[in-house]
C-alpha positions as CSV (number, residue, x, y, z in Angstrom):
1,X,81.4,105.8,98.6
2,X,83.5,102.9,101.0
3,X,85.7,100.1,100.4
4,X,84.9,96.7,102.3
5,X,88.1,95.2,100.8
6,X,90.7,95.5,99.2
7,X,91.6,92.6,96.4
8,X,93.0,91.4,93.2
9,X,95.5,94.0,92.8
10,X,98.3,96.4,94.2
11,X,100.7,99.2,93.4
12,X,104.8,98.4,94.3
13,X,107.1,100.9,94.4
14,X,110.8,99.4,94.7
15,X,113.3,102.2,94.9
16,X,117.4,101.5,95.5
17,X,118.6,103.9,97.8
18,X,119.7,106.8,95.4
19,X,118.1,105.6,92.5
20,X,115.0,105.6,90.2
21,X,111.7,104.4,90.9
22,X,110.6,101.3,89.4
23,X,107.0,100.0,89.0
24,X,105.7,96.6,89.7
25,X,102.1,95.9,89.8
26,X,101.4,92.6,91.4
27,X,98.2,90.3,92.7
28,X,97.0,91.1,96.1
29,X,97.3,87.4,96.5
30,X,101.1,87.2,95.9
31,X,101.8,89.7,98.7
32,X,102.8,88.7,102.3
33,X,104.2,91.0,104.6
34,X,105.2,89.3,108.1
35,X,105.6,92.3,110.4
36,X,107.5,89.9,112.8
37,X,106.4,89.4,116.5
38,X,106.9,91.6,119.5
39,X,107.4,89.1,121.8
40,X,108.6,88.4,125.1
41,X,108.5,85.7,127.9
42,X,107.6,85.3,131.5
43,X,110.7,84.8,133.8
44,X,109.6,83.3,137.4
45,X,110.6,85.4,140.5
46,X,111.7,83.8,143.5
47,X,108.6,84.4,145.3
48,X,107.3,82.3,142.7
49,X,105.8,84.5,140.8
50,X,106.3,85.8,137.3
51,X,107.5,88.9,135.4
52,X,107.3,89.9,131.7
53,X,110.5,90.4,129.6
54,X,110.1,91.7,126.4
55,X,112.1,90.6,123.5
56,X,113.1,93.0,120.3
57,X,110.7,92.8,117.7
58,X,111.1,90.7,114.8
59,X,112.5,91.4,111.8
60,X,109.9,92.1,108.8
61,X,109.5,89.9,105.9
62,X,108.5,91.4,102.5
63,X,107.6,88.7,100.0
64,X,105.3,89.0,96.4
65,X,105.7,87.1,93.2
66,X,107.1,89.2,90.1
67,X,106.7,88.3,86.5
68,X,110.8,89.6,85.0
69,X,110.9,90.1,81.1
70,X,114.7,90.8,82.0
71,X,117.6,91.0,84.6
72,X,117.5,94.8,84.4
73,X,115.1,96.8,87.6
74,X,111.8,97.5,86.1
75,X,112.0,94.5,83.6
76,X,113.1,92.1,86.2
77,X,115.4,91.8,90.0
78,X,118.3,89.6,89.0
79,X,120.7,92.8,88.8
80,X,119.6,93.7,92.1
81,X,120.1,90.6,93.3
82,X,123.4,89.7,92.3
83,X,124.7,93.1,93.2
84,X,125.9,94.7,89.9
85,X,123.1,97.2,88.0
86,X,125.7,98.6,86.1
87,X,125.6,96.6,82.4
88,X,122.9,98.9,80.5
89,X,124.4,97.9,77.2
90,X,122.5,95.1,75.4
91,X,122.9,92.0,75.9
92,X,122.3,92.4,79.3
93,X,124.7,90.4,82.0
94,X,125.6,90.4,85.5
95,X,127.7,87.9,87.8
96,X,127.5,87.4,91.1
97,X,128.7,89.4,93.4
98,X,129.0,90.6,97.1
99,X,127.9,93.9,97.0
100,X,124.2,94.2,98.6
101,X,121.7,97.4,97.8
102,X,119.2,99.1,99.9
103,X,115.5,99.2,98.9
104,X,112.6,101.2,100.0
105,X,109.8,98.9,99.2
106,X,106.2,100.9,99.2
107,X,102.7,98.9,98.4
108,X,99.7,100.6,97.8
109,X,96.1,99.5,97.6
110,X,93.4,102.3,96.6
111,X,90.2,102.5,94.6
112,X,91.8,105.7,93.1
113,X,91.7,104.8,89.3
114,X,94.1,107.7,88.8
115,X,97.1,106.0,91.0
116,X,100.0,104.8,89.4
117,X,102.3,104.6,92.1
118,X,102.6,103.4,95.2
119,X,105.1,106.6,96.0
120,X,102.5,108.8,94.4
121,X,100.0,110.6,96.0
122,X,95.8,109.7,96.0
123,X,93.3,112.2,95.5
124,X,90.9,113.4,98.1
125,X,87.7,111.0,98.0
126,X,89.3,107.6,97.5
127,X,90.0,105.1,99.8
128,X,94.0,104.5,100.4
129,X,96.4,102.0,102.3
130,X,99.9,101.8,102.0
131,X,103.0,100.1,103.6
132,X,106.4,101.6,103.2
133,X,109.6,99.8,104.2
134,X,113.1,101.6,104.3
135,X,116.6,100.4,104.1
136,X,115.1,96.9,103.0
137,X,117.7,93.8,102.0
138,X,116.5,91.9,99.0
139,X,117.5,88.7,100.5
140,X,115.7,86.2,98.2
141,X,115.1,85.8,94.2
142,X,113.7,82.5,93.1
143,X,112.6,82.6,89.3
144,X,110.3,79.5,88.7
145,X,108.6,78.1,85.7
146,X,105.8,75.9,87.3
147,X,102.7,77.6,86.4
148,X,103.8,77.6,82.8
149,X,104.6,81.4,82.8
150,X,108.2,82.7,84.3
151,X,107.6,83.9,87.6
152,X,110.0,85.0,90.4
153,X,109.2,85.2,94.2
154,X,111.2,88.2,95.8
155,X,111.9,88.2,99.5
156,X,112.9,92.2,101.2
157,X,114.1,91.9,104.6
158,X,114.4,94.9,107.2
159,X,114.5,95.7,110.9
160,X,111.8,97.6,112.5
161,X,113.8,100.2,113.5
162,X,117.3,101.9,112.4
163,X,120.6,101.8,114.8
164,X,119.4,105.3,116.1
165,X,115.6,103.5,117.0
166,X,114.3,105.5,114.0
167,X,111.4,103.4,112.7
168,X,112.4,102.1,109.1
169,X,108.1,101.0,108.5
170,X,105.1,102.9,107.9
171,X,101.7,102.6,107.6
172,X,99.3,105.1,106.1
173,X,96.1,105.0,105.1
174,X,93.0,107.5,104.5
175,X,89.2,107.2,104.1
176,X,89.9,110.1,101.4
177,X,86.9,112.8,103.2
178,X,89.2,115.0,103.8
179,X,92.8,114.4,102.2
180,X,94.7,111.8,100.1
181,X,98.0,110.4,100.5
182,X,101.0,112.5,100.0
183,X,104.2,111.5,97.4
184,X,106.8,109.6,99.0
185,X,110.2,111.7,99.5
186,X,113.2,110.9,97.5
187,X,114.8,107.9,99.2
188,X,118.6,108.7,98.9
């Protein structure tokens, strides 16, 4: 078996640092990942030549559409965006706060029918492609009703490296012939 292209749906797991995994299934067409350019420019020398000067890689931006049915994590993301997910008694409420959380965003495309989580493992003999970004910040939450259904476009932003130069973004894939993808460790 082979996969010519991933289409239609993806599994998305979003985890607040030190918190639980929350599953969001999404249409593939509503996922946008901009890894940020690894730019540079040429600078002139006194002899008339040019030297290339690298510029730091830009931040990665992950944008996707969700269909919220509440404000709490798992049903929506309003509590995370406003910086207060402490209210767990209905009716739920959230006020704007200055708190900003860190998240891990995992997105998985696979033909494994047993896969239920982007943070989970995939079985051997299946194709899988996963993108994982750690220490993301939820910078955008834009609910709309323009398509006659409530949806929200959420945007996460993450630098490619932490302050020590360790990678915050990982891409993984397997053609499943010898091994599937491993389950992600907890995010704390």
